[in-house]
N, C-alpha and C positions, 0 to 999 in steps of 0.2 A: 926630659927633665927641664932643659932650658926653655922649651916652648911653654911649659906649665908656669915657670917663673915669670916669663914674659907676659903671659896672660894675666897672672896675678897682679903684676905691676900696672898693666893697662887698666885692670879693674879698679885698682886703688886710685889711679889718676882720674878715671871716669867718675868715681865716687866723689872725689874732691871737687871736680868741676861741677857736678850736679849740686853739691852742697853750696858752692859759691853762687850758682845761679838762683837756687831756691831761697837761700837765707841771707847771704851777704849782700847781694845786689839790691834787694828790697830795703835792707837796713841802711845801706849807703844812700839810697834814694831818699828815705825819710830823713836821714841826718842832714843832707845838704839842703833839703827844703826847709828844715827847722832853723837853719842858720842864714836864710835869705831874708831880704825885705819882702813886704807884702806883694809888691808888684812883680818881683822876680819869682817868688814861690808860686804865684798864680799861673805862671807859664808852665809849671810842672816839668821843667827840663832837668836832666840829670847832671848838668854842668856844675862845677864848683862855684859858689857865690863869689861875686866880685868884692864883696865886703862882708865880714862875719858879723852877724847880729845876735850876740849872746843875750841881749836884753829880751829876746823872744821868750826865753825860759823864765825870766823874772816876771814878765807880763802874764804868762800862763799861770804862774802860782798866784798872782794877784787877782786874776780874773774871777768874777762872781764872788767877791768878798772872801778870797782865799779858799774857794771851794775845793781845790786840789789838795790843800793841807788837810781839810776835813775828810776828804776821801782817803788819803793815806792813813789817817788815824783809824777810820772805820775798817779799812781793809786789814790793817795791822792787828786790830782787836779780833776781827773775825778769823784771821789766819791763825793767830796764837792760840785761841781757845779751841778752835777746830782741831788743830794738830795735837794739843794737850789732851783733849777729851778722847780723840781717836786712838792715841797711843795706849791709853789705859784700858778703855772699854774693849777695843778690838783684841788686845793682848789677852785679856781675861776670857773673852769668848773663844778665841782660837785655842787657848790652853785646854778648856773644857772639851771642845770638839775634838781636838787632837788626841787627848788622853782617854776619852770615853769612846768605846767601840760598841754601840748598840743601835737598834733601829731608830730610836728617838733622835739620837745625835745625827744619824745619817739623813733623816728627814729634815732636821733643822739646818744641816749643812747644805742640802739641796735648795732649800728656800732662800738661804742667804746668798748662795751663788746665783740665784735667779736675779738678784739685785744688780749683777753685772750687765744684764741684758735688758731689763725692764726700766724704761725711763720714769722720771717722777711724774705723778699725776698732778698737774698744776691746779686745776679748779677744785678738786676734792681736798687737796692739801690746804689751799687758801681758806676753804670753808671750815675745815677742822681748826686751823689756827685762829680764825675769827671767833669760832664758838668757844675756844679756850682763852680768848682775849689776849693773845700774844702775837697777833699779826702785826707786822711792821716793827718788830722788836729784834734786837741783836741776839737775844737768847734763842728765839725761834729759828733765826738764820743759822746760828751755830749748830743747833740740833739737826736741821735739814742737811747741812754739809756733812756732819758726822754720819748721818743715816745713809746718805748717798755714797760715801766713800768707805763705809764699813766692810762691804763684801771684798773689795780689793785688798784692804789692810789685813783682813782675816786670812785671805788666801796666801799672802806673803808670810804672815806670822806662822801659819800652820806648816808651811814648807820648811821653815827654819827650826821650829820646835821639834820636828821629827828627828832632828840630829842630836837633840839633848838626851843623854842617857837617862833612862828611868831609875838607874841605880842611885843617882844623885838625890832623887826624891825619896827613895827608900831609906837612904842613909839619914836624911834629914828627919824622916818620920820616926826612925829608931831613936834619934836624939831628942825626940819629944816635940817636934815642930807640928803645928796644926796645918791644915790644908792652906789656909790663908797665909801663914808664915812661909810655907814651902814656895808658894807662888812669888811672893814679894821679895823674899830673902835669897832664894835659890834660882828660880826660873827668870824672873824679870831682869835681874842684872846681866844675864847672859844674852839678852836680846838686843844689845847695843848696836851691833852691825846692821840688823834689819831695821832698827828704829831710826838710825841715821838715814837710811834710804827712804823710809816713810816720811820723815820730817821734811825732806827736800821735795819729794814728789807731791805729797799732800799740800805742803806749803805753797808750791808753785801753782798747783791746780786751784786751790782756794783763792789765792791772791789774784789769779787771772780769770776767775769765774765771772762771767757776764750775765748769763741767762737767769740763774737762780736769784741773785740779788735784784734783778730787774722785776721779777714776778713777786718775790716774797719779802723784799725789803725796799719798797718804794718810798719816795720822799727825799727832798733836797738835803735834809739833815742826816739821812742814811746813805748818802751817795758813796759808792766805792770807786776805786781808781778806774776800773773798766767802764763804769757808768758815766764817768766824766767824758769819755769819747762820745757817748750817746747824746749828751747835752751839748757838748762843744760842737758837734757836727752841725747842729742847728744854729747855735749862737755864733760860731766862727766859720761858717760855711764859705765865706768870701776871704778868709784869712788862713790860707793853707800853711803859712809859716808857723802860726800859733797852733794849728791843729796837729801838725807833724811834731812840733816841739812837745806837745802833751803826750803823743804816742811814745816818743823817745823817753820821756821822764818816767812813764809808768812801765815801760818795758825793761829799762836798765837794771833795777834792783833784782828782779828774778833771773834775768839773764846772767848777771854777775854771779849770783848764788849758784846757778846751775853749772856755770863754767868752773867755778872753784871746787865744787863738791861732786863733779861728774864722776870721778873715780870711785867715790863712796857709793854712788848709786849703782854703778856696775857691779862693784864688789858685793854689795848687799843682795842684789838680784841673783847673782851667780851663786852666792853662798846658800840662799834659800832653795834654789833649784837643784844644786848638786847634793847638798846634805839631806834634802828632803827625799 
């Protein structure tokens, strides 16, 4: 028994050490570079700076006619409407798939789950958006993000909805509620735990997305926070202090959000798996 406890303790210690090496050491490296002068940062040493240069962050915001401010605005809009649209559409789709048990729903469910494995087809999607005259628009980018993350959201919703007793729906139907009213007034309010999980996971995923905005939302006026790294890497290639300051600025918001709501993510995932 003591040997097992000792092994568990050693495993926990090993896990903490691995986490420090993989996550904290690189973050510390980026932080110290962002606080150095240009000459110090270009040496790429891990030592603490002789003098702290917080003005690097101000310069990063001012760079490119406040491009980073525009990027935060675009990323905020994209994240907000993606999360909002996904919470509603995925919930409705998951409700129908969960409650209906026939061959049609089984086939639809299989097709949706394929979306977890099949990547986006870039060129055909661009051609489709161009033919619809919505290429390079925020609307099309929101629709793409929703489409790509719908399978994952439906999977979580279905697992949680399986725990909701059908008797609640039958009671509401006896009281004269329509199917639409049953969903919005009975089912949807009960989905708050899994919705909290989705808000955080989808929000972080969308805010940190680099590839999709690069292909489907090009243009300096459409820049998102992750794309600033792409442009800054060329413009600030010789100024590692500013480049790392930009990385810290765009990393902190989602990092803080994840740390604060980490427990809600775990609770939501566990609730969906256990109750499902």
